[in-house]
N, C-alpha and C positions, 0 to 999 in steps of 0.2 A: 495372861502371860503365859507363854509355853512352857512347856518341864524344861527345855533347854537353856531359855532365859534365866528359869528360877535356878537352874545348877549353874549359871555363869553368875550369879549374883552370890551365889554361896563363897563361902572361905573355902579355898583350894584343896583344904583339906577334908573339908565335909565333903565336897564334890567326889574326890578319891574314895571315900570310903564308901560315898553310894555306889560307885562305878564297881569298886572291889566286890561289894554285897551283891549286886546285880550278875557280877562273873561268877560268882563262888555258887549261885542258885542255877545257873547254867549247869555249872559243872557236876552240881550234886542231882540234876534233873535227868530222869532215865530214859526219857524220849527226845533228848537233845542228841543232836549227830554227832558220833565221835573224831569228824572232821573238823567241827566247831569246837569242840573241847580240848583238841588236840592243840588247835590254834592257840586258844585262850593261853594253855598251860605253858605253849612255847614264847607268849610274849613278855612273862614274869623275866624283870630284870633288863629287858631291851631299852635303848633309846627310845624316847618319847616321840623324838623328831622324826628318827628313822621310821619307828611304827606308822604315825600320818602318814609319810611319804609311801610307806606299803600300801596301805590301806586307800589311799588316792589311787595306785597303779591297779588294785584291785579290783575297785570299784569301776575305773575305765575299760580294763580289760576283760572280766569275768560277765559285767553287768549285759552288755550286749550281746556275749555269746550267750547267754543263761535267756535274756529275751527272744533270741531267735529260735533257740532250742524250744522255749513254750509255744512259741507263734505256730511253728512246724508241728508239735505235736496236735494243737488244736485245731490247725487246717486239716492234719490227717484222720482227727476223730469225726471233725465233722463231714468228711468227705467219704469215708471209710464205714 
């Protein structure tokens, strides 16, 4: 059973507490990016459905850009 399946089978309150604990850990970690911390803080009190939609949009918009940027860097490093 995957971690996601375990969380899905938990009571929603337990899953929420676990998610909040992981977010708190990220916010307290000195080596996590300021961008990530700002985003996590800005989600407090937001509508979860709107957040889910925003996350889907970010995944569809940012992931292809990042993948292309990494590919360019890798190919530049191997030829340069």
